[in-house]
C-alpha positions, 0 to 999 in steps of 0.5 A, a space after each residue: 086255800 090259805 092265802 089270798 093274793 090280791 093286785 098290785 097296788 099298780 094295778 089298782 092304780 091303773 084303774 083309778 079315776 083320778 088323773 095321773 098325777 093329780 094332786 088335791 089343793 088345801 090353799 083356797 078350801 072354800 074351793 075344795 072339790 071332793 067329788 073325784 076323790 071321794 068316787 075313787 075312795 067308793 071304787 075302792 072301797 066296794 072291791 078291795 078288802 082291807 088286808 087285816 079282814 083277809 088275814 083274820 078269814 085265812 087264819 079261820 079257814 086253817 083254824 077248820 078242818 079240811 074238807 069242812 062246811 066251815 074250811 070250804 065256806 071261808 076258802 070260798 069267801 077268799 077266792 071271792 075276794 081275789 076275783 073282786 079285786 082282779 075284776 074291780 067288782 063289788 065284793 058282795 051283791 049288796 053294796 049296803 048302806 053308804 056311811 062316811 065320816 069327813 073330817 076337815 080343816 076350818 074354811 071348808 063349806 060342809 054344804 058343799 062337801 056334802 053335795 060334792 060326795 052325794 054326786 060321787 055316790 050318784 055316779 058310782 051308782 051308774 058306774 054299778 060299783 054301788 047297787 041303788 039301796 036307797 028306798 022310800 020306807 013304806 012305798 019301797 019306791 027306789 029312785 035308783 040312785 042311791 039319793 035320800 031326795 027328801 031328808 038328805 038321810 042316805 048316804 049317811 055323812 058325818 062331818 067334824 072340823 079339825 085342827 089338822 091342815 088335811 082331810 080325812 075321809 072314811 067310808 063304810 058299807 054296811 049291808 043289809 043283812 048283817 045291819 039286822 042282827 046287830 041290837 041294843 041292850 038296857 041293863 039290867 036285863 032280867 031275862 039275860 040275868 045281865 047286870 051293869 057291868 062288864 059281866 052284863 056286858 058280855 052276857 048281852 053280846 053272846 046273845 046277839 051273836 047266838 040270835 044272829 047264828 049265820 044270818 049276819 053273813 058270818 065270821 062277823 066283827 062286833 063294834 059294841 058301845 057300852 053307855 051313851 044314849 039310844 042314838 049316840 050308842 048305835 053311833 059309836 059302835 059302827 064308828 068302831 067297825 072302822 078299827 083295824 083288827 090287828 090293832 089293839 084297843 087303847 083301853 088295856 081293860 078293854 083289850 083284854 075284854 076283847 080278846 076273851 070274847 073272841 075266844 069265847 064267841 068262836 066256841 060256840 059253833 056257829 062257824 062261818 054262815 052258820 055252818 058251824 066251825 070255829 070262826 064264828 067272829 073275826 074280830 070285836 072292837 069295844 068302848 065305854 061311853 059316859 050315860 046318863 045314871 038312869 040308863 045303861 045301853 049296850 049298842 051292837 053293830 055286827 059286820 058282815 065278813 065282807 067289811 068294806 071299810 077304807 080311808 082316804 087321806 089328802 094332804 095339800 099338793 100330794 097324791 090322795 092316800 087310800 089306806 
C-alpha cells in the first residue's frame, strides 16, 4: 500500500460540531467565544493526519522492500490513518498532552479564552476524542477530564497578542512515548565529542535518535532548537513540530543541514517502530536561537509518526478554516 485516501472535506464537515452556517463575530472581542470552534479543532486533529505526513509515510513505504517488516508496518500505519479518518476515531489510543498556541488581536480576554479552551478539552474528553491523560505526578490520581485542577498546567496553552484582525489557534497532540525520547544536550559534550558548532549539534541529534530506536513510535519527526535556555529551548523545539514537512526552512543554511540530517538518519537502519528499514525519520526542523555566552543547549523534541497537528483560522464574519 503506497497511497492513502482520506474522506472528502464534505464528509468531514458532515460531522462538524459547528452549526451549518456558523460564522465568527470578531466585532466585539470582549464577547469572543472559542469553545465550539476549539472543540471542532480537537475533533479533527485527533482523527485526521495532515496530508504532508501521509505523503511522507507513503514515500517511506515505497522505499522499503516489498514484504519486509518495515514495509508492512508503514502499510499498517496508512491503513490506520484511513480507518481513523473514516470513523472519526482517534489515530492513536494515546491522545497525548494537549498543547495550544492561541494568537489573538488586542481586546480579547486571555483569561476568558483559556476557560473556553479548557471547556472544549473537557467536552472532547467526554466524547472520547481525547483520552483522560492528565494525572497527579505522585499519586497518579486522574481527574478524568484532562484538566489540571490546581495550576492549570494541562492543557498547555500559549497566548500571543498580535496586530492581525483575526484569531489563529494551533493544536498539537504530543504522545507520551515520543515525549519520553526527546533530549537536551549541553555543549561541549566530551562523551559525544561534540563541540559548539553544527557538527556538534549533528552528533547530539544522531545520539538522540539512536537512543530512541523504535521507542518513540518511529518514523519520527524532530524539532531541534539550538540555543536558548533549558526552558525556551524545549518550548521552541516543540513549536517547530508544527512546521509542515514539505515547507523548506527559511534559513538556507539550516535547510541544507536538515536535508542532510534526514538522509543520514535514514541510514541508521532503525526503521519504523525499530523493525529496521530505510525510514527512521520523516523530517527534521531546526532553528537557531540566541543564548547566554556560558550556555549552549541543543533541545530535541521527538514526535511520533502520528503527528497530530492542525491550525484553526478565524476571520470576522467568515467560516472557520482548518489547515
